[in-house]
DOSESE-225522 format. One record per residue (C-alpha): x, y, z; residue in one letter. Coordinates in steps of 0.1 Angstrom, whole numbers, plus 5000, padded with zeros to 4 digits. Last residue first. Example, Ala and Ser with C-alpha at 12.3 -4.5 7.8 and 13.67 -1.06 7.14 Angstrom:
BEGIN
513749895071S
512349555078A
END
This chain:
BEGIN
421890904512W
420690984547S
423990864562R
423690754599P
424191004627L
427591044644G
426791394655L
429891574641L
430891364611Q
427491214600T
425091504609A
427691764600L
428191604566V
424391574560N
423791944569H
426692054547V
425191864518I
421892034523E
423492374527S
425292324494S
428992274493G
431492554484G
428792724464S
425192624471I
423992844500T
426093124485L
424093104453A
420893184472R
422393514483S
423393644450W
419993774438L
419393924471F
422794084473A
422394244439Q
418994384448Q
420294494482W
423094694465R
420594874443R
418394954474H
421495114490V
421795354460V
417895404457H
417495514492G
418895864488A
415895964467E
413495824493T
411995484489L
408295454494R
406795184516G
406594814523A
408394704492N
411894804506A
411094624539L
410194304522T
413394324500M
415494384531A
413794094550Y
414693854522R
418293974520C
418793944557L
417393594558A
419493484529V
422693624545N
421693434578L
421593114558E
424993174543T
426693274574Y
425292994596L
426192724570L
429692864564K
430392894602A
429292534608I
431292414578M
434392594590G
434292414623D
433292074608T
436692014592P
438492044625T
440492324639D
443392294664T
446092444643G
446192764665A
445492994636S
442792764622V
441292744658K
441193124660A
439493134626V
436792894638A
436293084671D
435993414651Q
433393254629A
431293144660I
431593484675H
430693654642Q
427593424639V
426393534673A
426793904665T
424893874632V
421993704650R
421893964677A
421894244651K
419194064632F
416994054662D
417594424670A
416694514634L
413494314635E
412394484667T
413194824651R
410994734621V
408194644644V
408594964665P
408595194634D
411095474637G
413695334613I
410895274587G
410495654582P
406995794589G
403495664597D
402595524563S
406095394557L
408895604542E
411895384534V
415195564535C
416095514573R
415195144571A
417495114541L
420395254561E
419695014589V
419694724564L
422894854547D
424594854581D
423294494586F
424594394552L
427994554559L
428294354591E
427194034573L
429994104548M
432394124578V
431093784589T
432193664555N
435693784561A
435793564592G
435393254571V
438693324553Y
440793064573A
438292784562R
439292824526E
442192584530S
439792294537A
438592314501L
441992264488G
442891984511S
439691814503N
440591834466A
443991684471V
442591404492S
440091314466W
442791334438G
444791044450Q
444090824419N
447290954403V
449491144427E
449791514435G
448691744407L
448891554374V
449791784346S
453191614341D
451691344319A
450391594293P
446691664291L
444791564259V
441291704254A
439191444237G
435991644240D
435891824275F
433092054279Y
432992334304V
429692504315E
430292854328C
429493074358F
429893444365E
427693534335D
426093864344S
422593994343G
421793914378M
419293654364M
422193454352E
423793394317R
425793084316I
429193114299P
430292824275R
433892704277V
434892434251D
437992234258I
439091994230G
442292184221P
443992314253T
443392684259S
442292634293M
445792494303D
444792234329V
446492124361V
445091784371F
443591614402M
442991244402T
439991034412L
439690664415G
439290624453A
436290864455H
433790624440P
434890324462K
436189994448A
437990164419A
436890024385Q
436490374368P
440090454376D
441190794362T
438090994372R
438491364369A
439091654392L
440391964372L
442392264384V
442192544358G
444392784339M
444093084316Q
440793194332S
438593454315W
435693234304Q
435993004334G
435393274360D
433293034382T
432692684368T
429092614376W
429292304353V
431792034342K
431391804313Q
433091484301G
435991354282D
439791384291V
442591194273R
445591164296F
449291154284T
451590874293G
452390774257D
450090474259E
447090684269Q
445790744305R
442090794306I
440791104323A
437091054327K
434391304337T
431791104357S
431591274391L
430291054420R
432891154446A
431991524439L
428691514457D
428291884456S
426291884423G
426291544407V
423591564381G
425391814360P
429091834372E
431092024398S
434892024399L
436692224372L
437992514395Q
439092824377C
442393004377W
443493354365I
446993384352D
448993694345Q
448193854379G
451893874386S
451693654417R
449693384399I
452293384370R
455093344395P
453293044411L
452692854379H
455892744362R
458292734390R
455792554413K
454892304385Q
458492224380S
459192174417A
456191934418T
452892054431G
451191904461F
451192164488T
452292484470V
450292374438I
447192304458L
447492624478H
447892824447A
444892664430A
442792734460L
443793104461M
443093134424V
439692974427Q
438693194456D
439493514436I
440893794456P
437994014467R
437394324447P
437094624471A
433994674493R
436294844519A
435094594545R
435594304521V
439194394515I
439594454553E
438294104562E
440493944535M
443694114548V
442894034584V
442193664576A
445493624557D
447293794587Y
445793544611E
447993264594P
451193434605R
453993524581H
457393584596D
459293384571T
457593554542S
456493404509G
457693534475G
458293214456Y
461693134471E
460093204505V
457792914502P
454193044502W
452393154534S
452793524526G
450993474492G
448793774496M
449394084517Y
453094084507G
453094414490A
453894244457D
451093994462F
448494254469L
449794464440S
449394174416A
445794124426Y
445094494420W
446894484386N
444694194376R
441594384386V
442494694368A
443394504336R
440094324337E
438294654343T
439894804313G
439294494291T
435594504298D
432994404324R
435294194344P
433893864357V
433493904395R
429893994402V
428893784432G
429694044458D
429294384441Y
432194614432W
431294974424Q
434195174410G
437695254418A
440594994419P
442094934454A
445495084458N
445495374482A
442495284504A
443694914502I
447195004514F
445795224543A
443494944555R
446394684554V
448594914574Q
445794984599D
445294604604R
449094574610Y
449094854635E
446094714653V
448094394660G
446194074657V
443394034683T
440393994659T
442393794634A
442993534661S
446093484683M
END
């Protein structure tokens, strides 16, 4: 059973909960760092309420708040309805960290970290990408060298670390065996307390006016021996498991495409062209029909990917295909919206939807990079799905 066929009653419950509990205000995709302490408190309380109500963490072990009757499609429904309500999304990095701790963490790590995730006390970041490496994580250079007392000394730099400046914890992928025969064979995943001496977090100001991403410098930061997540030199498999866990939420992105299309129709109504409202122009209507067809096609592909996740028959390329199609269509929608907005005069009512399009346009290119750039995804699909030779 997929998220599209899960009980209407459950979806209605989720919608009612979100309507009653989501924090008020305008929440834009791509703007996640709280503006002030009040906003941060509201967001943390929102995340905690989702856990308390069982809408997040349902797949966790029962002793940490999970449910025995949890179904994978429930997670997709919750995410879809949060996006549809334009409420703050649960942070991807927190969900990934929770998945890694549940899957690879020791009993001590689970006791220490899972309750603090549920309560909203700890926000997590991913310390993965590096300058000059991008999405090719196997070639990262940050080193974690084991010391005589069993601790690890970390030196290096990470970049594009989302939410780093307000995270209490992070998951770090670092090189523990520089002499490994293959680049990915000598990597280890760590749990990192972001207040550790020797860690310097520097936010990066973006053209959107916010600082969602950070550079993170490690200068002799010492991590305890029990900070290893999984096994030493097995970090590559841990990282891949975490990234694969995000596939179940691909359906939520197609809901965002629905919202973008609705905003595009609204924008067409609010743009006055030389011969009247844009919505009445035959060229504009043809473009709208084309985008509607493309959105519907991507939705079907994403629904198929989610159904495979629920049935346990998915492959790594299913989510990649859906991700690639979603992000590229997102860019196309945003580019056309900006073209349409500049083709005429906005009515007074059009300024609100235009503001949303400005935010979406600026964020759209980032989506083609995060979670694996479109170029990397094309290469992976070429080699894993089509059996073509590597191009790098």
